N, C-alpha and C positions, 0 to 999 in steps of 0.2 A: 728467760724460761727458769722458774726457782730451782734455786741451787739444788734442793732434796732432791725435786722431778728429774733435773738431769743426772744426777745419780743413780735413781732406782732404774731409767730407761737405760742406762750404761749395761748397770748389771742385769737386767734383762735381754739385752744384745747380744751379750758373751755367745759365742757361736754355739758351744753345746752345754750341757752343765755337768754332763759326764756318760761313759759307758762303763756298766758292770762287765767284767771282765767274764765271769761265768766259766762256761763250757770250754770258749773260744781262747781261752789263756791256758788251758790244761789239754786242747784235744786240737788246735789246730796242728797242721802238722808241716814242720818245718823241714828241710832236707837232711838226711840220717846225721850227717856229721855236726850237727846241731843240738844232737840230743842233754846236753849239760848244759844249754842254756838254763840261767836261772829265771823260772818262771812262776811266782809262788801266786796262790789265789786271793786276789784282792776284789776290793767292791769298786777301786779307781776311784780319783779323787772328785772333790766338788766342781772342779771349771775344768780342769784338764782333759781330753779326750785320750785313755790310751789308745797307741798303736794296732793294737789287738781288737778286731771286728767280729761279730758274732759268725758261727758257723753256718752255711748255707742251710735254709730250713729252720733256725730258730729266728727268736726274736727277745729284744731286751724290753720290758713293758715296763719304768721308771719313774714313778714317783717323788717329788721334792717338795716339801713343807719348810716355807722358810719366816722368819719372824724378825724384821728389821726395825730399829729404832733410829731415827738421825740424833745425834747430839751435837754437833754444829754445822757450821756452813765454811767452807774453805775458799776463799778469795783466789784473782788472779796470780797473787805470788805463794801460794800455799799457805799463809794466815787459817788459822783457825779463829770464827768467828762465832760467841757461842749463842746460842739460842737467847730471844727476849726471854725473860723468867714467866711461865705460864704457857709459852709457846710449845706447841711438839709436833713431830709426826709419825706415826707407826704404820708399819704394814704386813699383812698374811701375803705370801705367795703359796698357790698350789699347780706346780708345774710337773706334766709328764712329757717325757723322755722317750720316743721308740725309735728303736735301730734293727733293721731285719737284716739276713745276711742273703745273699745271692747267690755267692760265689765265694771259694775260698779267698779271694782276695777285692771282692766287692761286696758292699753294702750301701741303704740308703737307711734315711731316715725322717724324722720332723719331730718338734716341738712347740707347745702350745703353754699357756699361764694362764690362770685367772687370780687378779691381783686385790685385794682388799687394803683400802687405805683411811686412816682417820688423822686427821688435821687440826689443830688448834693454833689460832694465830690471830692475835692483835683484838681478844675476847669473842672472835668468832669460833664456831667448830663445825667440820662439813663432814663427811663420810661416805665411801663410796664402792661399789663392788664391779666389776668386769672385766671381760679380755684384754690380755697385752698383745703386742705383737706375736707373728707366730714364725715358725722357721722350715724349711726344705733343705736336705743336703746330701750329699752322697760321699762316700769314702772307698779308694783303693790303695791296697797296700801294694809299696813298690818295690823295698825290700825286708825281707825277712831277717830275725836279727840272730848272729852268730856269736859264740863264743869269743871273739877276738873283739874288735872295737865296733863292728858294725851294728848299729841299734835297729830296731823296728822301724820302719818309715813307714808312715800311711800319708796317703795326700787327698784333700778335702776340696768339695766346692759346697757352694751354700748360698740361698736366697733367702734374705728379710722378708716377711711380706706386713703389710701395714694393716691388722686386724682390730688393735686397738686403737682407742679413741686418741687424736692428735691434738685436740684443741678442746677446751671445755662449751660446756654447752648453757651455762649457769656460772655469773662470776661468784653467787654465793657457797658454790661447792670448794672452793678454794683450789682449784686444778686439780683434788683426788679424784676426777673421773679422766683425767689425762693419763694415759696409758700407753701411749706408742709414738711413734713420730711422724705418720702420717708420709713416711718415705719407704721405697722399694730399695734394700742393699744385698748389692752382690759382691761375695767373699770369695777368698781361696786360701789356704796355706796348708800345713804340714802337721800331722803327729808323731813326736818323738818316743818310743819308749826302750831303758836299757835294765838290763838287770847287773847292777852292781853290789854284790852279798856284803851284807845283810840287805839292800834297799832294792827296790823296786823305782827308776826314775824317768818321770815322764815332762816331756816338755813340748807347750801346743806356740806356735805363732800362726798367727790369721790377720788380713788386710780386708779389711771391707770397704766397699764405694757404694755411697747412696746416689740414686738417680734423683732429679730434679722433682720437686713436689710440689703441693700448694694446700698451705697447712692455716686454717681459718681465713682463709679469702686473700693470706700474703705468700709469696713464692718466696721458698726455701730450698738452699742446697747444703747438705749437711757436708762437713768437710770427711776427706777418708779416716776410716779409725784403725791404728795397730792392736790389736788383742794380744795377750802373751801370757800363756801360765806354765810356771816350774814347780813341779809336788813330787815329793818322794813318799813311799810308803816301806813299811818296817814291822815285817812280821813278828809277832810273840807271842807266847804262851801257847807251843807246839804248834802256831800257824791259827789259832782260833782266833785271834786277836791283831790288830792291825793298826800300827800307828801312824797317822797322816799330818802330813806339813805341808802348804801349799803358800806359793806367792803368785798372787795374779795382778796384770796391773790392762788399764785400757786406755788410749792415748789417741784424742783426735790430731790427726799429723798439717791438718787446715783449720782455718775456723771456719762457720758456719755463716752463709752470707742468705742475710733476710732481706725481701723487700727489693728497693733499689739501692743496694750497696751496702745497707747497712750491716757492720759484721760483729757477730757476736764470739767474745772468748772463746777459746778453745777449750774442751773439756777433757781432763787426765784423773786418774787417781790410779792406786795402787793400794790391793787388799791383803792383809796377811791371814791364815786359818789355818786351824789344827783340829784333828778330830780323831774319832775311835772307831776303827771298823769291825764289827764282828759278824765272823765268818760261819753261818751255820749249814751251810753245805756248799756243794758246786754249783748251787742253782738260784740258792738264796743268800744275799749278803745285806746289812743294815750297817749304814753311815751316821753318826751324830759328830757334829762338828759345827765351831763358832769361827768366823769372819770379822774382821776388822779393818775398817780403813784405817792408813797409815799415812798416804800423803794424799796431795790432791790438788786440783786447779778449777775454779767455776764448777765445783761441785760439793755435795755433802759428806759429813765425817758420819758413816755409818757404823752400826753394831750388828751381826745377823745371826740367828741361830738357825742350825742347818740339819732337817730328819730325812733321811731317802732310804728305802729300801729296794734291792736291784734282785727283781725275779728276770731268770732268764728260762723261756718257753718254748722246747722244741715241735715244730709244727708237723715234722714229719721226718 
């Protein structure tokens, strides 16, 4: 698998990109003794889910527009190998994230994306547009945040569905039409959020397990993947703006098995991101940001620009 392709699929496979806090951050009803919990209104990070979930009867419908460019490949030792002069790989992704509140402690959601990729390699050029893999998930609040040491704690389960093409239909496309893994992934994890003035801090940890798949006529078994994200949001300017910093990692904890025992090296990457949130109202926020691969193995070093709007709509 090309290194840039492994990197792109790893980014798309991250559990969920974000959940705008909207009214849930302000109007969830913690116990009376928790009234002083620090809970500013924010858009939420690029990748980390806040532990807060939408109110019952409300839905978050959040589009993400991401532009990425590959600047190098990272080998099994993490060394950067520059692209051959004249080679390039750029992509644009439009992802839609949906989450609906069913109960004060329960929500369900889904996400899917359309990806456009253009590649130049060895004097050839190709481009393709299509649907990537999709995801279904459910989240349940286990603990409410308190003014003491207890954070908001939400548990989640997810299923990644192989809705994207996993094997190229034509060699002349240079794998630009490969936008999925071909496997069903089952995952579980937790989301933590804690207000530590003046910051709102989020931590995600999620483990996914891939079921056996057949890709391009070959049996494939992807190794389990551990994903994590640590983010901090800092409201400024009378809380009209929020500064965001986020560190995100994806680590394949066992190698991929292909065919009759052929082993592919495990894929790992760490991205550092920063952004600015504009808080237009309780129900609408805007996030502009940048992410950069700072470490990895058997993957691509990428730069990403991200734009997202977070609208929250009350259904009843």
